[in-house]
C-alpha positions in Angstrom: 11.7 -21.7 21.8 14.2 -19.0 21.4 15.4 -18.2 17.9 18.7 -16.6 16.8 18.2 -13.1 15.5 18.4 -12.7 11.7 20.4 -9.6 10.5 18.5 -7.4 8.2 20.4 -5.9 5.2 20.2 -2.2 4.6 17.7 -1.2 1.8 18.9 -0.6 -1.7 18.6 3.2 -2.1 18.5 2.8 -5.9 15.3 0.7 -5.8 13.6 3.0 -3.3 14.0 6.6 -4.4 11.4 7.9 -2.0 9.8 10.1 -4.7 7.9 9.9 -7.9 7.7 12.2 -11.0 4.4 14.1 -11.6 3.7 16.6 -14.4 2.7 20.0 -13.1 1.8 23.5 -14.4 4.1 26.1 -12.9 3.0 29.8 -12.8 5.6 32.5 -12.2 5.3 36.2 -12.4 6.8 37.7 -15.6 10.0 39.6 -14.6 9.3 42.3 -17.2 5.5 42.5 -16.9 4.8 42.1 -13.3 1.0 42.0 -13.8 1.4 38.8 -16.0 2.3 35.2 -15.2 4.3 32.8 -17.3 3.1 29.2 -17.4 5.4 26.2 -18.0 4.7 22.5 -18.1 7.3 20.4 -16.3 8.0 17.3 -14.3 8.2 17.7 -10.5 9.5 15.3 -7.9 6.8 14.3 -5.3 7.6 12.6 -2.1 6.1 9.1 -1.7 3.5 8.4 1.0 2.2 4.8 1.2 0.4 2.7 3.8 2.9 0.6 5.7 1.3 -2.2 7.8 3.2 -3.7 10.7 2.3 -7.2 11.8 3.8 -9.0 14.8 4.0 -12.8 14.8 1.3 -13.0 12.2 -1.1 -10.5 14.0 -1.8 -7.1 12.4 -1.0 -4.3 14.7 -0.9 -0.9 13.0 -1.0 0.8 9.6 1.1 4.0 9.2 1.6 6.4 6.3 5.3 6.6 5.5 7.9 7.2 2.9 9.1 3.7 1.7 12.7 4.3 2.6 14.7 2.6 5.3 11.7 0.6 6.4 13.9 -2.0 8.2 15.1 0.9 10.4 11.6 2.0 10.8 10.2 -1.4 11.8 12.9 -1.7 14.6 12.6 2.0 15.7 8.8 1.8 15.8 9.0 -1.4 17.9 11.4 0.2 20.3 9.6 3.5 20.6 6.3 1.8 21.2 7.7 -0.4 23.8 6.8 -3.6 21.9 10.4 -4.8 22.2 13.0 -3.7 24.7 16.1 -4.4 22.6 17.0 -5.1 18.9 17.8 -8.7 19.9 14.1 -9.3 20.5 13.3 -8.7 16.8 14.3 -12.0 15.3 13.5 -11.4 11.7 11.5 -9.2 9.3 10.0 -9.8 5.9 8.8 -7.0 3.6 6.0 -7.6 1.2 5.2 -5.0 -1.5 1.6 -5.0 -2.6 -0.4 -2.9 -5.0 -2.2 -1.2 -2.0 0.9 -0.7 0.2 3.7 -2.4 2.0 3.4 -5.1 4.8 6.2 -5.6 7.3 6.0 -9.0 9.0 8.0 -8.9 12.2 8.9 -12.0 14.3 9.5 -11.0 17.9 10.3 -12.8 21.1 7.4 -14.7 22.7 7.6 -12.7 25.9 7.2 -9.4 23.9 4.3 -10.9 22.0 2.6 -11.9 25.2 2.9 -8.4 26.5 1.6 -6.9 23.3 -1.3 -9.3 23.2 -2.2 -8.4 26.8 -2.1 -4.7 25.9 -4.3 -5.2 22.9 -6.9 -7.1 25.1 -6.8 -4.2 27.6 -7.5 -1.7 24.9 -10.4 -3.8 23.6 -12.1 -4.0 27.0 -11.7 -0.3 27.8 -13.0 1.0 24.5 -16.2 -1.1 25.0 -16.8 0.1 28.5 -19.2 2.9 27.7 -17.1 5.6 29.4 -14.7 6.0 26.5 -13.7 9.6 27.2 -12.5 8.9 30.8 -11.0 5.5 29.9 -9.1 6.9 26.9 -7.5 9.6 29.1 -6.5 6.9 31.6 -5.0 4.9 28.8 -2.7 7.8 27.8 1.0 7.2 28.7 2.4 10.6 29.4 5.5 9.5 31.3 9.0 9.9 30.0 12.0 7.6 30.7 15.0 9.1 32.5 17.9 9.7 30.2 21.5 9.3 31.1 24.1 11.9 32.0 23.7 15.2 30.0 26.3 16.0 27.3 28.2 19.2 27.0 28.3 20.7 23.5 29.3 24.1 22.2 26.6 26.3 20.7 28.6 26.4 17.4 28.5 22.6 17.2 24.7 22.7 17.4 24.3 25.3 14.7 26.9 23.7 12.4 25.0 20.4 12.6 21.8 22.1 11.5 23.6 23.8 8.7 25.1 20.5 7.4 21.7 18.8 7.8 20.1 20.6 4.9 22.7 19.3 2.4 22.0 15.7 3.5 18.2 15.9 3.2 18.3 14.5 -0.3 14.6 13.6 -0.6 13.5 17.0 0.8 15.8 18.8 -1.6 13.8 17.2 -4.5 10.3 17.4 -3.0 10.2 19.9 -0.2 7.8 17.7 1.7 9.6 15.5 4.1 11.0 15.8 7.7 14.4 14.6 8.8 15.8 13.3 12.1 19.5 13.2 12.5 22.2 12.1 15.0 25.2 14.4 15.4 28.4 13.9 17.4 29.3 16.4 20.1 31.5 18.4 17.7 28.5 18.8 15.3 29.4 16.2 12.7 26.4 14.4 11.3 26.5 10.6 11.8 23.1 9.4 10.6 20.2 11.1 8.8 16.8 9.6 8.1 13.9 11.2 6.2 10.1 10.6 6.0 6.9 12.4 5.3 6.0 11.9 9.0 8.2 13.5 11.7 7.5 10.6 14.1 8.5 8.1 11.3 11.7 10.0 10.7 12.7 9.7 14.3 11.7 6.1 14.5 13.9 5.4 11.5 16.8 7.1 13.2 16.3 5.2 16.4 16.2 2.0 14.4 19.3 2.8 12.5 21.3 3.7 15.7 20.1 0.5 17.4 21.0 -1.7 14.4 24.4 -0.3 13.8 26.3 0.2 17.1 29.1 2.2 15.3 26.6 5.0 14.6 25.7 5.6 18.3 28.6 7.9 19.2 28.1 10.5 22.0 26.0 13.2 20.6 22.6 14.7 20.1 19.4 14.5 18.0 18.2 17.0 15.5 14.6 17.4 14.3 13.4 19.4 11.3 10.0 19.9 12.9 8.4 21.2 16.1 9.1 19.2 19.3 5.8 17.5 20.3 5.5 15.3 23.4 5.5 12.1 21.3 8.9 13.0 19.8 10.4 13.8 23.3 8.9 10.6 24.7 10.4 8.5 21.9 13.8 10.2 22.2 13.8 9.6 25.9 13.1 5.9 25.4 16.1 5.9 23.1 18.3 7.6 25.7 18.8 10.8 23.8 19.8 13.3 26.4 19.7 16.4 24.1 17.1 17.0 21.4 17.2 20.1 19.2 14.3 21.1 16.9 14.1 23.7 14.2 10.7 24.8 15.5 9.0 25.3 18.9 8.3 22.7 21.5 4.8 22.2 23.0 4.1 22.7 26.8 3.8 18.9 27.3 7.0 18.3 25.4 8.8 20.7 27.8 7.2 19.0 30.8 8.3 15.5 29.6 11.8 16.7 28.9 12.0 18.1 32.4 10.8 14.7 33.7 13.4 12.9 31.7 16.3 15.2 32.5 16.6 15.9 28.8 18.0 19.1 27.3 15.3 20.4 24.9 16.1 23.1 22.4 13.8 24.8 19.9 14.1 27.4 17.1 17.5 26.2 16.2 18.3 28.5 13.3 21.3 30.1 11.7 22.2 32.6 14.4 20.8 31.1 17.6 18.4 28.8 19.5 16.3 28.7 22.6 17.0 26.2 25.5 13.8 25.2 27.3 15.2 22.7 29.8 18.6 21.9 31.3 20.1 25.2 30.1 23.2 24.6 32.3 24.4 22.1 29.7 25.5 25.1 27.7 27.8 26.7 30.2 30.9 27.2 28.1 33.6 29.8 27.4 31.9 30.7 24.1 28.8 32.0 25.9 28.5 35.6 27.1 26.2 36.8 29.9 24.2 40.0 29.9 26.9 41.5 32.2 29.6 40.6 29.6 27.7 42.3 26.8 27.2 45.5 28.8 30.8 45.9 29.7 
């Protein structure tokens, strides 16, 4: 029987700081005597990393290591990215249980989605016991990417401005220096939503969940990643219909191949003064760009 979806309230940021305090010994070179080091005892902020178990309709599915922030967004984003549900409406409700050894997220999803998940789990069980695990594991890999919608046109300055603004909104990373961020920016480079996590995949899943839960956040725009662009991130972004993904580091060869397959614009090395476009470079044809001929004249 179909149930009405229960809206999940946003987490209380005050009750989930995302970091803990730890006493450390800091050694710094003495400015007057360079051969000596000064030692100080101080408290340092350390990013939290805890086991988060996801259970669907009472059946345990996965345990991920994550920062315990925005876990409602994460649960939905993970479910969409993994193809467990096809839309937010198929996640009826979610219950969070904090334990001494971690956090459990109990998700109640549509029966059709659960039937598909159960069949997938049975297939995995049969294949791993077949005795040809290497071949079967390769066959089980899903290396396809969903086609994204029409490309967006943005100015290079908008992209770089968005990355510049992102650092100021990485509040947990500013305190700990140990978490990734995934962000959604409008076409003019204004940040709309930022999510952080110790895992780069988790940060993107949290962003996807937030954009899916709150329709007002999904304005035309592009995705920013403070990591390299691996194939899993491109695959997740494509499933979320993100037509432009920009990373602060390099993409992998498989990420480029997947972006080409999806029709996605993939950008790497987005830094203060420039970036590299690996696919769909025509999306940056604009008056603000100069060609080699322009520069030589």
